[in-house]
FIVO-108249 format. One record per residue (C-alpha): x, y, z. Coordinates in steps of 0.2 Angstrom, whole numbers, padded with zeros to 4 digits, always signed. Layout:
BEGIN
XYZ...
***
This chain:
BEGIN
+0000+0000+0000+0007+0017-0005+0002+0033+0004-0001+0049-0006+0015+0059-0006+0007+0074+0003+0000+0063+0017+0017+0055+0019+0026+0071+0021+0013+0077+0034+0016+0061+0044+0034+0064+0044+0033+0082+0050+0020+0077+0064+0032+0063+0070+0046+0076+0071+0036+0088+0080+0030+0075+0093+0048+0069+0095+0055+0087+0098+0041+0090+0110+0045+0075+0120+0063+0079+0121+0060+0097+0126+0064+0102+0144+0050+0110+0153+0054+0124+0164+0057+0118+0182+0042+0121+0193+0044+0130+0210+0034+0122+0223+0029+0135+0236+0029+0133+0255+0020+0142+0268+0026+0148+0285+0013+0150+0298+0015+0162+0313+0019+0155+0330+0004+0146+0336-0009+0157+0345-0020+0152+0360-0033+0144+0349-0022+0135+0337-0029+0117+0338-0022+0100+0332-0034+0085+0329-0026+0068+0330-0034+0058+0316-0032+0039+0321-0040+0034+0304-0048+0018+0309-0049+0011+0291-0030+0014+0288-0021+0015+0305-0004+0013+0297-0005+0030+0290-0012+0042+0302-0011+0061+0303-0012+0077+0314-0023+0090+0306-0019+0108+0311-0034+0120+0313-0038+0139+0316-0055+0137+0324-0058+0156+0325-0058+0158+0307-0063+0140+0304-0048+0137+0293-0038+0122+0289-0020+0126+0291-0011+0110+0286-0007+0092+0291+0007+0082+0298+0008+0064+0291+0012+0052+0305+0015+0033+0306+0005+0019+0314-0008+0026+0326+0005+0039+0332+0001+0049+0348+0005+0067+0348+0009+0081+0361+0014+0099+0360+0029+0108+0367+0026+0121+0381+0035+0134+0371+0023+0131+0356+0038+0129+0344+0036+0110+0342+0024+0096+0339+0030+0079+0344+0024+0062+0337+0029+0045+0342+0029+0036+0325+0033+0018+0319+0034+0011+0302+0037-0006+0294+0049-0008+0279+0035-0016+0269+0021-0004+0275+0011-0017+0285+0025-0030+0288+0043-0031+0289+0056-0023+0301+0049-0011+0313+0057+0006+0316+0051+0018+0330+0055+0036+0330+0051+0052+0340+0048+0066+0327+0049+0084+0331+0039+0095+0319+0041+0114+0317+0025+0122+0322+0027+0136+0309+0033+0126+0294+0024+0110+0299+0040+0101+0293+0051+0089+0303+0065+0097+0312+0073+0081+0318+0069+0063+0322+0077+0051+0334+0076+0032+0333+0069+0025+0349+0066+0007+0356+0051-0002+0348+0040-0003+0363+0028+0011+0361+0010+0007+0366+0000+0003+0350-0017+0009+0357-0031+0021+0353-0022+0037+0355-0023+0045+0372-0018+0062+0379-0005+0056+0391+0003+0042+0381+0015+0055+0375+0020+0070+0386+0033+0084+0389+0041+0090+0404+0036+0108+0409+0053+0115+0402+0052+0104+0386+0068+0096+0390+0061+0078+0391+0048+0069+0381+0040+0054+0389+0034+0039+0378+0022+0026+0386+0027+0008+0381+0017-0007+0382+0024-0024+0377+0013-0030+0388+0026-0025+0401+0024-0006+0404+0038+0007+0404+0042+0025+0400+0055+0030+0387+0063+0046+0392+0070+0057+0377+0081+0072+0380+0076+0085+0367+0091+0096+0370+0103+0081+0366+0091+0073+0354+0095+0057+0363+0085+0043+0372+0092+0044+0389+0082+0031+0399+0069+0018+0400+0060+0017+0416+0050+0002+0421+0032+0006+0427+0026-0012+0430+0007-0013+0432+0005+0006+0429+0000+0015+0414+0003+0032+0405+0014+0046+0410+0005+0062+0418+0019+0075+0418+0022+0085+0434+0034+0100+0433+0051+0099+0425+0057+0082+0432+0043+0071+0437+0029+0061+0430+0015+0050+0437+0008+0033+0432-0009+0026+0436-0008+0008+0443-0020-0007+0442-0020-0009+0461-0028+0009+0463-0012+0018+0467-0003+0032+0459+0016+0031+0456+0026+0046+0455+0044+0046+0448+0057+0060+0450+0071+0062+0438+0087+0072+0438+0094+0083+0424+0101+0067+0415+0085+0058+0415+0090+0046+0428+0077+0041+0441+0081+0048+0458+0065+0045+0468+0049+0035+0467+0033+0035+0478+0017+0025+0478+0001+0032+0485-0016+0024+0487-0028+0034+0476-0044+0024+0473-0051+0006+0476-0052-0003+0459-0064-0016+0466-0076-0002+0471-0076+0011+0456-0072+0011+0438-0060+0025+0436-0057+0032+0418-0038+0035+0415-0041+0049+0403-0040+0064+0414-0039+0083+0412-0027+0095+0421-0027+0112+0428-0009+0117+0434-0004+0101+0443-0021+0096+0449-0027+0081+0438-0046+0078+0437-0051+0060+0434-0069+0053+0433-0078+0037+0436-0090+0029+0424-0104+0033+0436-0100+0051+0437-0089+0054+0453-0075+0067+0450-0058+0060+0458-0046+0075+0459-0027+0073+0464-0014+0086+0468+0003+0081+0461+0012+0097+0466+0019+0091+0482+0032+0078+0486+0019+0064+0485+0002+0064+0477-0012+0071+0488-0030+0065+0484-0043+0079+0485-0061+0078+0491-0072+0070+0478-0088+0076+0471-0102+0070+0460-0107+0076+0443-0125+0070+0445-0138+0071+0459-0146+0055+0465-0161+0059+0454-0150+0062+0439-0141+0045+0442-0157+0036+0443-0163+0044+0427-0148+0037+0418-0136+0052+0417-0117+0048+0417-0102+0053+0408-0097+0046+0392-0086+0047+0376-0067+0045+0373-0059+0061+0380-0074+0065+0390-0066+0079+0401-0060+0096+0397-0055+0110+0408-0054+0129+0405-0041+0135+0418-0045+0154+0415-0064+0151+0420-0060+0137+0432-0073+0127+0424-0075+0108+0419-0084+0102+0404-0090+0084+0403-0099+0074+0389-0114+0067+0397-0126+0053+0392-0145+0053+0397-0146+0034+0394-0130+0027+0402-0127+0009+0400-0113-0001+0407-0105-0006+0391-0109+0009+0381-0101+0023+0392-0088+0027+0379-0102+0031+0366-0102+0049+0359-0115+0062+0365-0122+0079+0360-0124+0085+0378-0110+0094+0388-0112+0099+0406-0102+0114+0413-0096+0114+0431-0088+0126+0443-0071+0117+0448-0071+0127+0465-0088+0122+0471-0092+0107+0460-0109+0115+0456-0117+0112+0439-0119+0129+0430-0124+0126+0413-0127+0114+0398-0121+0115+0380-0128+0106+0366-0119+0101+0350-0128+0098+0333-0118+0082+0331-0112+0068+0342-0095+0072+0350-0082+0059+0355-0068+0070+0362-0067+0087+0371-0053+0100+0373-0053+0118+0379-0041+0132+0376-0031+0139+0391-0033+0158+0387-0044+0171+0395-0057+0170+0380-0057+0151+0379-0065+0140+0366-0072+0123+0369-0069+0111+0355-0077+0094+0351-0072+0081+0339-0088+0074+0331-0090+0057+0325-0091+0063+0306-0073+0070+0307-0078+0088+0310-0074+0100+0324-0088+0108+0335-0083+0126+0341-0091+0134+0357-0087+0151+0363-0086+0149+0382-0087+0168+0385-0105+0167+0378-0109+0149+0379-0114+0150+0360-0110+0136+0347-0100+0146+0334-0101+0133+0321-0095+0116+0314-0080+0113+0303-0086+0098+0293-0075+0084+0286-0058+0090+0292-0053+0072+0298-0058+0054+0296-0059+0047+0313-0052+0060+0326-0048+0053+0343-0041+0069+0352-0039+0088+0350-0024+0096+0357-0022+0114+0362-0008+0125+0370
***
């Protein structure tokens, strides 16, 4: 078959143009980057556990005042997160497998810059970090940001101590039978023990243990204490599944249990009212208020279910002073620590509920910013 001369010439020209185009170098594309301001009082971080894909989790950064998405930190394998006290760093305890879901495991503590949302440094640590639903005190910093404490569970329990100034793992402290690490001041942390005691460990500047005390705190045969506390200063507030607030002052040489009080009246308890949710407690220090997710139909095995109802309490008197209601079911709460605080709720659809605590008004919902959030962190 012979092509007409004009068509043959056209095909040759077209082929030459295509080849030239394929070999032509396109100009280099400059990828932009954004530097955020130093975090303000209301900057919020939502820990997205991502139930359907826990090997690739994230921390989503939010401006709740303007209901604006600021960025995201990609983290590994259900990583817990915590914030430095100087607001310059976000720490995550990540682990990764060489074959994504299998292979050799590598654990690292990653320090992220809070302005660029880029890693500043990472440190390989022991492969013992607890692989659990993310909790607020599974990763924590000392008050001066020198140490980061990583809760381990293998199922033996321990705490890895990382010196951030040296970027070095300086100790692993056995906490057999005790969970989490509630930071106290510059050189101490507490752990909650299965026998109902509270263990306090004191470190020196090198991260070495120099003292340990154990104080009876509650009776595990009598009450079901929820380990997910909230804190004001160095007073930690725990709650039982039936609604008793169990505070403890950790500012002294040994833990000092404080008088307990109830969130519910006997009539409310009989009606079925009790706390529920995941991070069900939040405190606004400037207002001296406690906020609690409450269920009107509490059931023994459903107390972690989300709720739309939030009760407000005066921390000084224990008196209930108000009720807030969300348009969507909330699983976890957080409050900002400034003089014009916000109450923030992670709803079960992956959104953020925003309340102005100065007015008690619901300021709106940021929908779809995460997939399955477990925690909100604030400075």
